[in-house]
C-alpha positions in Angstrom: -42.4 139.1 -27.5 -41.5 137.6 -24.1 -43.4 139.1 -21.2 -41.4 141.1 -18.7 -42.5 138.8 -15.9 -41.2 135.7 -17.7 -38.2 134.6 -15.7 -35.4 132.2 -17.0 -32.7 130.6 -15.0 -29.4 131.0 -16.7 -27.1 129.7 -13.9 -26.5 127.1 -12.7 -26.7 125.1 -15.9 -28.6 123.6 -17.5 -30.7 126.7 -18.1 -34.5 126.5 -17.5 -36.8 128.8 -19.4 -40.0 130.5 -18.2 -40.0 129.3 -14.6 -43.4 128.9 -12.9 -43.9 130.0 -9.3 -43.3 126.5 -7.9 -40.0 126.2 -9.7 -39.0 129.6 -8.5 -39.9 128.7 -4.9 -37.9 125.5 -5.1 -34.9 127.5 -6.5 -34.9 129.6 -3.4 -35.1 126.7 -0.9 -33.0 127.0 2.3 -31.8 124.6 4.9 -34.2 123.7 7.7 -32.6 126.0 10.3 -32.7 129.7 11.2 -31.9 131.6 8.0 -31.6 135.3 7.2 -32.3 136.3 3.5 -31.6 139.9 2.5 -33.4 141.2 -0.6 -32.5 144.4 -2.5 -32.9 146.0 -5.9 -30.3 148.4 -7.3 -29.6 150.2 -10.6 -26.7 149.0 -12.8 -24.5 151.8 -11.3 -25.4 150.8 -7.8 -28.1 153.2 -6.8 -30.5 151.8 -4.3 -33.3 154.4 -4.9 -34.8 156.5 -7.6 -36.2 159.8 -6.4 -35.8 158.5 -2.8 -37.6 155.2 -3.3 -36.7 151.8 -4.6 -40.0 151.4 -6.4 -38.7 153.1 -9.6 -36.0 150.4 -9.9 -38.4 147.5 -9.6 -40.1 145.8 -12.5 -42.7 143.1 -12.9 -40.2 140.2 -12.5 -38.7 141.7 -9.4 -42.1 142.3 -7.8 -43.1 138.7 -8.6 -40.0 137.3 -6.8 -40.5 139.8 -4.0 -43.9 138.4 -3.3 -42.6 134.8 -3.4 -39.9 135.7 -0.8 -42.6 136.9 1.5 -44.5 133.7 0.9 -41.5 131.7 2.1 -40.6 133.6 5.3 -41.8 133.7 8.8 -41.1 137.3 9.4 -40.3 140.4 7.2 -37.7 142.6 8.9 -37.4 146.2 7.8 -35.8 149.4 9.2 -38.2 152.1 10.3 -36.7 154.6 7.8 -37.4 152.3 4.9 -41.0 151.7 6.2 -41.5 155.5 6.1 -39.7 156.2 2.8 -41.3 153.3 0.9 -44.8 153.9 2.3 -45.2 150.5 3.9 -48.7 149.6 5.0 -49.9 146.5 6.9 -47.8 143.4 6.1 -50.1 141.2 4.1 -49.4 138.6 1.3 -52.0 138.1 -1.4 -54.7 135.3 -1.3 -52.7 133.0 -3.4 -49.6 133.3 -1.2 -51.8 133.0 1.9 -53.3 129.7 0.6 -49.9 128.4 -0.3 -48.6 129.2 3.2 -51.5 127.5 4.8 -51.1 124.4 2.7 -47.4 124.1 3.5 -48.0 124.3 7.3 -47.1 128.0 7.7 -49.0 130.8 9.3 -51.3 132.5 6.7 -49.4 135.7 7.0 -45.8 136.6 7.9 -45.1 138.8 10.9 -43.9 142.3 10.3 -40.9 143.3 12.4 -39.7 147.0 12.3 -36.3 148.0 13.7 -36.2 151.5 15.1 -33.7 153.3 17.4 -35.7 156.5 18.0 -39.2 154.8 17.8 -40.4 157.5 15.5 -43.4 155.4 14.6 -47.1 156.3 14.8 -49.2 153.8 16.7 -52.2 154.9 14.7 -50.5 153.9 11.4 -52.2 151.3 9.3 -48.9 149.3 9.7 -50.2 148.5 13.1 -54.0 149.1 13.0 -54.6 147.0 9.9 -52.0 144.3 10.5 -53.5 140.7 10.1 -50.8 139.6 12.7 -49.6 141.7 15.6 -46.4 143.4 14.5 -43.1 143.5 16.3 -41.0 146.6 17.0 -37.3 146.0 17.7 -35.4 148.8 19.6 -32.7 149.4 22.1 -32.5 150.5 25.7 -31.6 154.0 24.5 -35.0 154.5 23.0 -37.6 156.7 24.9 -39.4 154.5 27.5 -42.6 156.5 26.9 -42.6 155.6 23.2 -41.9 151.9 24.0 -45.0 151.9 26.3 -47.1 153.7 23.7 -46.1 151.3 20.9 -46.6 148.3 23.2 -50.3 148.8 23.0 -50.3 147.9 19.2 -47.2 145.8 18.8 -44.8 143.5 20.7 -41.8 145.7 21.6 -38.5 143.9 22.1 -35.3 145.5 23.4 -32.2 144.2 21.7 -29.0 146.0 22.8 -28.2 149.0 25.0 -27.1 151.9 22.7 -27.0 150.1 19.4 -28.9 147.2 17.9 -27.6 143.8 19.0 -28.4 141.6 15.9 -27.7 138.4 17.7 -30.2 139.1 20.4 -32.7 140.3 17.8 -32.5 137.0 15.9 -32.6 135.0 19.0 -35.7 136.8 20.1 -37.4 136.2 16.8 -36.4 132.5 16.8 -37.9 132.1 20.3 -41.2 133.2 18.7 -40.9 130.5 16.0 -39.8 133.1 13.5 -36.7 131.3 12.1 -37.0 132.2 8.4 -36.2 135.9 8.2 -36.6 138.1 5.2 -34.8 141.5 5.5 -36.1 144.1 3.0 -33.7 146.9 4.1 -32.7 149.5 4.5 -29.0 150.0 4.1 -28.3 150.8 7.8 -30.0 147.7 9.0 -28.2 145.6 6.4 -24.9 147.1 7.6 -25.7 146.1 11.2 -26.5 142.5 10.0 -23.2 142.4 8.0 -21.2 143.7 11.0 -22.7 140.9 13.1 -21.9 138.4 10.3 -25.5 137.1 10.3 -26.5 137.3 6.7 -26.9 133.9 5.1 -28.0 135.1 1.7 -28.3 138.2 -0.5 -30.7 138.3 -3.3 -30.0 141.3 -5.5 -32.0 142.5 -8.5 -30.0 144.6 -10.9 -32.2 147.0 -12.8 -31.1 147.8 -16.3 -30.8 151.5 -15.9 -28.3 154.1 -14.8 -29.3 156.6 -12.1 -26.1 158.6 -11.2 -26.9 161.3 -8.7 -26.4 160.9 -5.0 -28.4 157.7 -4.2 -26.9 155.5 -1.6 -25.8 151.9 -1.7 -27.6 148.8 -0.5 -25.5 148.7 2.7 -24.1 151.3 5.1 -21.7 151.0 8.0 -18.4 149.3 8.8 -17.6 145.6 8.7 -14.4 144.1 10.2 -13.4 142.7 6.8 -14.9 142.1 3.3 -17.4 139.3 3.4 -17.0 136.7 0.6 -20.0 135.5 -1.3 -20.8 132.6 -3.7 -23.0 133.0 -6.6 -25.7 130.4 -6.3 -28.2 131.4 -9.0 -28.8 133.9 -11.8 -32.2 134.6 -13.1 -32.9 136.7 -16.2 -36.1 138.6 -17.2 -35.4 140.5 -20.4 -32.5 142.7 -19.3 -33.2 142.5 -15.5 -30.8 140.3 -13.6 -31.8 138.6 -10.3 -28.7 137.3 -8.5 -28.7 135.0 -5.5 -25.5 135.0 -3.4 -24.8 132.7 -0.4 -22.3 133.3 2.3 -19.1 131.4 1.7 -18.7 128.8 4.5 
C-alpha cells in the first residue's frame, strides 16, 4: 500500500511518482523577486476548518508540503485570529529545514509576522518569548498606542495604514527588512485584504477528501473589485488528497 505521505505529480505531464523533498522544493520554485504565496487547506465542500481549526483537514502529505513552504520563505505571515485559533507557538522549522536553509544561504529560521488590528496579543506568549528570531507585529494607526508600546518590548511593531491594513505598505516594510519571500498561512480576513490589494502571486490549496457541511467559513473573506483569474500550474496527488498550485494570470 502507498504511504499517505507519498506525493505524485499528475500535472503538468509527464507525471512524476513519489517525489522526494528536493523535487517538491524545485516544483515550488518562484522568480527571484518579491513573491507572496498563500497556503490553505479546505474540505471538498469548501470548509476551511473542522471544529474551528484547520488541523482536522490536514493529513501527512499536506503537513509535509506545509513544512517545505516554511523552508522556502523569508517570513511567515499570519492573522492574529488564526494564531489564536490554531494554537501557534514560536515560529521554528525543524533541524532538517534549518540546515537546508543555512546551506542555501538563507537565515536558519523564518521570521514570524502577525497581523492584528486590535493588538489582542499577549507579550508573554511563547510566540514571542520562545521565538528564535524576533517576531514582527503588523498593525494600523487605529490600534491602541499602549498595546503597541507593550508589544514593542518583544517584537518589531510596524504600522501599515490608518484605519485598515495597507497591504502595499506592509509588503514594502517586509521587503525593506530583506523579507521578500512571503508565505501567508491565513486567515480568511487577511487573505481577503491581500486579494483586495491584488498582491497575491500564488495560491496553494490542499483539498482534503472529506465533506464537512455545517457553518465553517471559506478560505477568503471580504470584497474584491472583480474576480481574480488564476492559472493552474501544478497538481499533486497523495492517495485522495489533492494539492493544487495556482498562479495569478498575468
